[in-house]
C-alpha positions in Angstrom: -31.4 10.4 -149.7 -34.3 7.6 -149.8 -36.9 5.8 -148.5 -36.1 2.2 -147.1 -39.4 0.9 -146.0 -42.7 2.0 -144.3 -44.4 0.5 -140.9 -48.0 0.5 -140.1 -50.5 -0.4 -137.0 -54.0 0.9 -136.8 -53.4 3.3 -140.0 -56.7 2.8 -142.3 -57.5 -0.6 -143.4 -54.3 -2.0 -141.9 -54.5 -3.4 -138.8 -50.7 -4.5 -138.7 -48.2 -4.1 -142.4 -45.1 -3.1 -144.1 -44.0 -2.3 -147.0 -39.8 -1.7 -148.2 -39.6 0.8 -150.8 -36.7 -0.1 -153.9 -34.5 2.5 -154.5 -36.3 3.1 -158.1 -39.9 2.6 -159.2 -41.6 0.7 -157.0 -44.8 -0.7 -157.7 -48.4 -0.9 -155.9 -50.8 -2.9 -157.4 -54.3 -4.2 -156.3 -58.3 -3.6 -157.0 -60.1 -0.8 -156.0 -60.1 -0.3 -152.6 -58.0 -2.6 -151.5 -55.5 -0.2 -149.4 -53.3 1.4 -152.1 -53.6 4.7 -151.4 -53.5 4.2 -147.8 -50.3 2.7 -148.3 -49.1 6.3 -149.9 -50.3 8.3 -147.5 -48.9 6.4 -145.4 -45.5 6.9 -146.8 -46.5 10.8 -147.0 -47.8 11.0 -143.3 -44.8 9.2 -141.8 -42.5 11.6 -143.6 -44.5 15.2 -142.8 -46.6 14.5 -139.7 -49.5 15.3 -141.6 -52.0 13.9 -144.3 -52.3 15.0 -148.0 -56.2 13.5 -148.2 -57.4 15.2 -145.2 -56.8 17.5 -141.9 -58.9 15.9 -140.0 -56.1 13.3 -138.3 -58.8 10.5 -136.5 -60.0 9.9 -139.8 -56.6 8.1 -140.2 -56.8 5.4 -137.6 -58.5 1.9 -137.9 -62.0 1.9 -137.5 -62.3 0.7 -133.7 -58.7 1.6 -132.9 -57.8 4.3 -130.2 -54.5 4.9 -131.8 -52.1 5.0 -135.0 -48.5 4.7 -135.8 -46.0 5.0 -138.8 -42.9 4.5 -138.6 -40.9 5.0 -142.0 -36.7 4.1 -142.0 -34.3 6.1 -144.1 -30.5 5.6 -145.2 -29.2 9.0 -146.4 -25.8 9.7 -146.1 -24.7 5.8 -145.4 -27.1 6.2 -142.2 -29.7 5.0 -141.2 -32.8 6.9 -139.7 -36.6 6.4 -138.2 -39.5 9.0 -138.4 -42.3 8.4 -137.0 -45.6 9.3 -136.5 -48.1 9.0 -133.7 -52.1 9.8 -132.9 -54.4 8.7 -130.9 -57.8 9.5 -130.7 -58.5 12.5 -127.9 -61.5 11.1 -125.3 -64.9 13.5 -125.6 -63.6 16.9 -124.3 -59.7 16.1 -124.4 -57.3 17.3 -126.6 -55.4 15.6 -129.4 -52.3 13.7 -128.5 -49.9 13.6 -132.0 -46.1 12.5 -130.9 -43.6 12.7 -133.7 -39.8 11.8 -133.0 -36.3 11.7 -135.1 -34.2 8.5 -134.3 -36.6 8.0 -131.5 -36.2 12.2 -130.4 -39.2 13.7 -129.9 -39.9 16.4 -132.1 -42.2 19.2 -132.8 -42.6 19.5 -136.2 -40.9 16.6 -139.2 -40.6 19.2 -141.6 -37.9 20.7 -139.6 -35.8 17.5 -139.6 -32.9 17.6 -141.4 -32.6 14.3 -142.8 -36.6 14.4 -143.5 -36.7 13.1 -147.3 -38.3 15.6 -149.9 -41.7 15.0 -150.7 -44.2 15.2 -153.8 -47.9 13.3 -154.4 -50.4 13.2 -156.7 -53.7 12.2 -155.9 -56.9 12.7 -157.9 -57.9 14.9 -155.4 -55.3 17.6 -156.2 -57.1 18.7 -159.1 -58.0 21.3 -155.9 -54.5 22.4 -156.4 -56.1 23.8 -160.0 -58.9 24.2 -159.9 -60.1 24.7 -155.8 -59.5 28.9 -154.5 -55.7 30.9 -154.4 -55.4 30.0 -151.0 -54.4 26.3 -152.5 -51.5 28.1 -154.7 -50.3 30.4 -152.0 -50.1 27.4 -149.3 -48.1 24.8 -152.3 -46.2 27.6 -153.5 -44.9 28.3 -150.0 -44.3 25.2 -149.5 -41.8 24.9 -152.6 -40.1 27.9 -151.1 -39.2 26.1 -147.5 -38.0 23.0 -150.6 -35.6 24.8 -152.1 -34.6 27.5 -149.1 -35.3 25.5 -146.2 -34.1 29.1 -143.9 -36.5 30.9 -145.6 -39.3 29.1 -144.7 -39.2 31.7 -141.2 -40.0 34.4 -143.9 -44.1 32.7 -144.5 -43.9 32.5 -140.9 -43.0 36.2 -140.0 -45.2 37.3 -142.1 -48.1 35.3 -140.5 -47.0 36.5 -137.5 -46.9 40.0 -137.7 -50.3 40.1 -140.2 -51.9 39.0 -137.0 -50.7 41.3 -134.4 -52.1 43.8 -137.5 -55.3 42.4 -137.8 -55.2 42.4 -133.9 -54.2 46.3 -133.7 -56.8 47.3 -136.7 -59.9 45.5 -134.5 -58.7 47.6 -131.2 -58.8 50.7 -133.2 -61.9 49.8 -134.5 -63.2 49.3 -131.3 -62.6 53.1 -129.6 -58.9 51.2 -127.6 -56.5 53.0 -129.7 -54.8 54.7 -132.6 -54.1 54.4 -136.3 -51.1 56.1 -135.0 -49.7 52.5 -133.8 -50.1 50.9 -137.0 -46.9 52.6 -137.9 -44.7 49.7 -135.8 -46.7 47.2 -137.6 -46.8 48.8 -141.4 -43.3 48.9 -141.2 -42.3 45.3 -140.0 -45.6 43.7 -142.3 -43.8 45.5 -146.0 -40.5 43.8 -145.0 -41.5 40.3 -144.3 -44.3 41.2 -147.3 -41.5 42.2 -150.3 -39.2 39.0 -148.6 -41.5 36.4 -149.3 -43.2 37.8 -152.9 -39.3 38.0 -154.0 -39.2 34.2 -153.1 -42.4 33.1 -154.5 -41.1 35.0 -157.6 -37.2 33.4 -157.9 -39.8 29.4 -157.7 -41.6 30.1 -160.1 -38.8 31.9 -162.3 -37.2 28.6 -161.7 -39.9 26.5 -162.6 -40.7 28.1 -165.2 -39.0 26.0 -168.3 -38.7 22.8 -167.0 -43.2 23.3 -166.3 -43.5 24.6 -170.1 -41.3 21.4 -171.3 -43.1 18.9 -169.6 -46.2 20.3 -169.9 -45.0 19.7 -174.0 -43.7 16.5 -173.7 -47.2 15.8 -171.8 -49.1 16.7 -175.2 -51.1 19.6 -173.5 -51.9 21.9 -176.9 -50.7 25.9 -176.4 -48.2 27.7 -174.6 -48.2 27.0 -170.8 -47.0 28.9 -168.0 -47.3 30.4 -165.0 -48.2 33.9 -164.0 -46.9 34.8 -160.3 -49.7 37.9 -159.3 -47.9 39.8 -156.7 -50.7 41.8 -154.6 -48.2 44.9 -154.4 -46.7 46.8 -157.0 -44.8 48.4 -154.3 -40.3 47.6 -154.5 -39.8 49.1 -151.5 -40.3 49.8 -148.3 -42.0 52.2 -148.0 -44.3 52.0 -150.7 -45.8 49.3 -149.8 -46.3 51.0 -146.4 -47.8 53.8 -148.8 -50.3 51.3 -150.6 -51.3 50.4 -146.7 -52.1 53.3 -146.1 -54.1 54.3 -149.1 -56.5 50.7 -148.6 -56.4 52.3 -144.1 -60.1 53.3 -144.7 -61.5 50.0 -146.2 -58.6 47.6 -143.8 -60.5 49.3 -140.5 -64.1 49.0 -142.0 -63.4 45.0 -142.8 -61.4 44.4 -139.8 -58.1 42.8 -141.1 -55.5 44.0 -144.1 -57.2 43.0 -147.1 -53.6 43.9 -149.4 -50.1 42.1 -149.2 -49.1 38.6 -150.2 -52.0 36.5 -148.3 -53.9 37.8 -151.2 -51.4 37.1 -153.7 -52.3 34.3 -156.9 -50.6 31.7 -159.2 -52.1 31.5 -162.2 -51.5 28.5 -164.4 -52.6 30.0 -168.6 -52.2 28.6 -171.9 -52.5 31.0 -174.2 -53.1 33.3 -172.2 -56.2 31.7 -170.8 -56.6 30.8 -167.1 -57.0 26.3 -167.4 -58.6 26.1 -164.3 -61.8 27.7 -166.4 -60.5 26.7 -170.0 -59.7 23.4 -169.9 -60.8 19.9 -169.2 -60.1 17.5 -166.3 -58.2 15.5 -168.5 -56.1 19.1 -169.7 -55.5 19.7 -165.9 -54.9 17.0 -164.3 -52.0 16.5 -166.9 -50.9 20.4 -166.2 -50.7 19.3 -162.8 -48.2 16.5 -163.3 -46.2 18.4 -165.5 -46.2 21.1 -162.5 -44.6 18.2 -160.0 -42.9 16.9 -161.7 -41.2 20.5 -162.9 -41.0 20.7 -159.1 -38.9 17.5 -158.8 -36.8 18.5 -161.0 -36.0 22.4 -160.2 -35.8 20.2 -156.1 -33.5 17.9 -157.1 -31.3 20.8 -159.0 -31.6 23.4 -156.3 -30.6 20.7 -152.9 -28.8 17.8 -154.9 -31.6 15.2 -154.6 -34.3 14.2 -156.0 -37.8 14.2 -154.4 -39.5 10.9 -154.0 -42.6 11.1 -155.3 -46.2 9.0 -155.1 -48.3 8.7 -157.6 -51.5 7.5 -157.2 -53.9 6.3 -159.6 -52.3 8.4 -162.6 -51.7 5.7 -165.5 -55.3 4.9 -165.5 -56.8 7.4 -167.6 -53.1 8.4 -169.8 -52.5 6.9 -173.2 -49.9 4.6 -173.9 -47.3 7.2 -175.3 -48.1 9.4 -172.0 -46.9 6.0 -169.5 -44.4 5.9 -171.7 -42.7 9.2 -171.3 -43.8 9.5 -167.6 -42.1 6.2 -167.1 -39.4 7.7 -169.0 -38.8 11.0 -166.0 -39.2 9.0 -163.4 -37.0 6.6 -164.1 -34.3 9.4 -165.0 -33.8 9.5 -161.4 -34.6 9.1 -157.4 -37.3 7.3 -156.3 -41.1 6.9 -157.3 -44.3 5.0 -155.7 -46.9 4.5 -158.9 -50.7 2.8 -157.6 -53.0 0.8 -160.2 -55.3 -1.3 -160.5 -53.1 -3.0 -163.7 -49.0 -3.0 -164.1 -50.0 -3.8 -167.8 -50.5 0.6 -166.9 -46.9 1.1 -166.3 -44.4 0.5 -168.3 -41.5 -1.2 -167.2 -43.9 -2.6 -164.2 -42.4 -6.3 -164.4 -39.0 -5.9 -165.2 -35.9 -6.7 -163.5 -34.9 -3.5 -160.6 -38.3 -2.9 -160.6 -40.1 -3.1 -156.8 -43.7 -4.8 -156.9 -46.0 -4.4 -154.1 -49.6 -6.2 -154.1 -52.2 -5.0 -152.0 -54.8 -6.6 -151.2 -57.8 -5.4 -148.3 -55.3 -4.6 -144.9 -52.7 -7.2 -146.9 -49.4 -6.4 -148.1 -47.3 -8.8 -150.5 -43.7 -7.8 -151.4 -43.9 -9.6 -154.7 -40.3 -8.1 -155.8 -37.4 -7.2 -152.9 -36.2 -3.7 -152.5 -33.2 -2.9 -153.9 
């Protein structure tokens, strides 16, 4: 599966623009502020229905416009497909309108479309994945689980539904509108979903362990880096998990919500036993994030038989020449990659044959080398 091209209408700084991606490496270059990041964001938005940079879709609409649309063309097993996302800025007091489609047929979620490409993105802002709260890492890990085993995405949704029901019941018990005995059914369902979710997360982390270590080493990170999945529960059976819930029921009732379960898990990135988010420099954290994304790319390629499209924004400028070569070699080993840079000289092999180059000036896309 590969992304052939992207068309944008009133997206960020682009009134109307399109670009074709190469089958291997595509280098997007231009001055700061020209719109390189916006092009990468459009590709991601068109493939997933969401932005990797903001939760406010109205920020994606070009200033002065009332709506935006992004269309991504794909090739999968010899057949062409089209994904499309449109968003309209709502009138005051009205809900936003967002429409997504695959091959012209409306869909509720692009993430559930079988022909949607797997996609990974490195942005400077994504350092929050390492430095931010555990919820970001849990969500990222669950996205990886869904990418590895699409059918298991339902496990996370089921856990969230049951957790919401249990929290609502806790609120009724606090208000005297229900009794503690009513929790038994929900506790049992929560235990089953929780153990399944923990197992999926643990397996995904185990698959990542060795690829993450080797890529951390190749990028020059000192010390031994590893991933540490820390489930909140120590239960191995549903009965043990229910017992953990029972032991915490008084505090849950006092707070008004469930404080125990996979929604409190942590994924820590450690170097020699110390958390990198606390004891690592920003440069080391950037390299660790890059190593993590490259490891995930390798695991997804192995498990799914298809290499994810990788979008990298402003990654080469802070790497030395040796690390740039290592990264270019990794990306050239298979699959599609798009790198945004201010300087072609920062991307080894960028001017060589077989590399697609796209020059960006404010609001304009110039295809310098035809996509293969």
